[in-house]
Every structure is written in structure tokens, then in C-alpha cells.
N, C-alpha and C positions, 0 to 999 in steps of 0.2 A: 458219517452218512447213515441215515436210517434205512434199514432194509425193507420195512413194510410200513404202509400207511395205517395209522390207527384211527378208529372212529373217534371223533371229537378232537383229534390232533390238529395242530396248526403247523403249516409247512411253508417254507420258502422254496419255490420250484423255479428252476431256470435251465435254459439250454441255449446253445448257439449253433450257428450253421457250420457246416464242414468248410474248412479253408477260408473262413471269413466271407463266404458268399453273401451277397445282399439278400436278406430275407424279405424285405419290403421295398419294392422298386418304385411304388407310388402310393398315394394316400388310399386308394381303393384296396390295396393289399392289406394295409393295417386294419381297415374296417372289416374286410372279409375274414381275416384271421380271428378277430374278436367275435364275430358272428359264429364262426365254426367252433371256437372255444366254448361259448355258451351253449351252442347246440349239443355238443357232446358231453359237457361236464356240469352244466348248471344244476341239474338235479342230484348231483353227487357231492358237490362242495359249495361252500359259501366263499365267494371271492371278496377279499378284504382290500387288496391293492394289486396293481399291475403296472408294468411299464414295458412298452415295445420299442426296441431300438433297431437300427438298420440290420444288425447281424445277430441279435439275441433278444431274449425276453426274460422278465422276472414276474413271478406271481406270488402273492401271499394268500393262502387258502386255509379254510377250516373244513375238515372232513365231516360231512353230514352223517347223522345216525343211521341212515338207511344204506350206507355204503360199506364195502369191504375193500381190502387191499387189491384184490383181483379186479373188482369192478372199476376202481380208480385207475389202475395201470392200463386196463383195456380201454377205458375212456380216453386217456392221454394218447395211447397208441393210435386209436381210431382218429382222434383229432389231428395229431401231427401227420399221420399218413394221408388223411383227406386233404389237408392244406398242401402238403408236398405234391400230391398228384395234380391238384388244380394248378399249382404254381408251375410245375413242369410242363403241363399242357399249354398254359398261357404263354410261357416264355421259351418254349421249344427246347427244353433241357431234359436230361435223363438222370436217373440215379437218386441217391439219398440227398436230402437237403440239410437235415439235422445231424448233429453228432449222435452216436449210437444210442445212448440212453439219456433221457432228461435227468437232471440232478435234483435232489431234494434234501432239505435239512429241516429237521423238526425244530420248532420254536420251543425251547425248553426253559427259557428264563425271561423275566420281565424286561431286563436290559436288552436282550436280543430282539424282542418284539418291538420295542421303541426304536432301536437303531435300524432294524430292517425296513420298517415302514418309511422312515426318512431316507434310507439308502435307496430304496426302490424309486421313490419320487425324485431324488436328486441324481439318479443315474445319468439322465441326459446332460446334466451340468458337468458331471465327472468326465463324460466323453466329448465335451465341447460342442454339444448340439444345441444347447440353450444356456441362457445366462441365469435363469431361475426356473423353479419347478412349474410355474404357471405358463411359461412360454412353450412347453412341450405338450402338444395336443394328444399324444398317444400314450398317456398314462392316466391313472385314476385320480391324480391330484385335483384336477379341475372339477371332477365329479363331487369331491368333498366340499367344494365351495359353492356348489349349485344346489338349488332347491328342487330341481327336476327329478323325476323318477329315475331310479338306477337299479341295475342288477347287482350292484355292490352291496355288501352288508356294511354300510357306513356307520351305523349306530355303535357297533363294537369299537371301532377305531376312534371315532370322535370321543366317545366316553373315555377311552384309554388315555387320550391326550388332555382330558379335563375340559372338553368342549371345543368348539370350532376355533375360538380365538387361540387356545393353546396349541391346537393342531397347526394353524397357520403360522403362529409365532415361532414354534419349534422348527418348522421346516425352513423358514426364511432366515433364522439366526444360526442354523447349523450348516454352514457352508464349507467346512473343512473336509467333508466327505470321508473322514477317517473312520475306519473300522478296525479295531484290534484284530490281530491275527486269528483269534478263535472265531471271529465273525466273518472273516473274509472268505468268500466262496469262489469268486472269479479269479482265474489265473490267466488273464489276457495279456 
């Protein structure tokens, strides 16, 4: 686990709810979560991939040059607190929604970068929520297949996979969802 965010560093960020509480009870919750995320963090990091699931989320981000560890941590704190307060108000609940601290792992090898992009997009398949990555609408996968404008930094990831065909082929042929122990972050 990395203690501090480093400028220019790439990170897999993830957290889950306390006690497997449902994080997104309807489609509007997913949309609101992403809007809040970009509101609080878009100027601090480039988002490369994401996947939102009923009780947790995954992000792949690159820290922008104008950010510091303190700025990023505060941005995530403000974002998660804001979503939690809104969620609690709408659903008449009290207390924390997320586990105490979000987790992060620095992407420090090319192998990990390749595997984590695929892992993030195939997470709904792993959890039995979809048969393929294109079936889950709350991930960045479909954005990569679209020509529409996006807040994602798609160019870096598409280039990494050798183009859109390589990106698509790799995702659709890598269905075993296996990550060696050194890459496994979730302990669900």
C-alpha cells in the first residue's frame, strides 16, 4: 500500500461500503456519484478507468502535476463525504457509508497496468452482474468504444493496448478474471 500520492503516479483506488450496504440503490445514484466524483477530483487527476458496483467501486487514475498528496486526499474525503451525506438524506439513514479509508495501490509495473484495466472492466462479470464488460453500464468500458466526448483520458489506455481493436480483443478474450496474489486487492 502506498502511503502518499505522488505527482504523475498512476493508482488503483477502491473502497466498499460498511457491512455490504448497497451504495447505489438506483441508476440515479450511479449518475450522481460520478458527477460528484468529477466535481471534486477532475482538476486533480486524470481518470483512466472506473467501475461502480452495488457495494464498491474501482478507479484507475493518474495524478496531475498541479496536485499534492494532501490535495488529493482532501478531494477524496470531500467527495465521499458529500455523496454519503446526500445518500443518507435521500434514504433516511445515519452514519458512515464507506469503510474508514479508501484504498490505493500505485501502478508500478506494465503488467499490473494491463491487468488492472481489464480487471476493473470485468469486475461486474466477476460478481455475476453481467455476462460481458459491454453489458454493465456503470463502467468506463463503453466510453472506450464510443466516439462521444468523455472526461476519461482514453488516449493513454487505448495506446497502451495498441489501439481500440487490441483493447476490445484483450477485454473479451480475458474472461478468467484471474489476478495473481500480488495484484489482488479485494478481500471480499
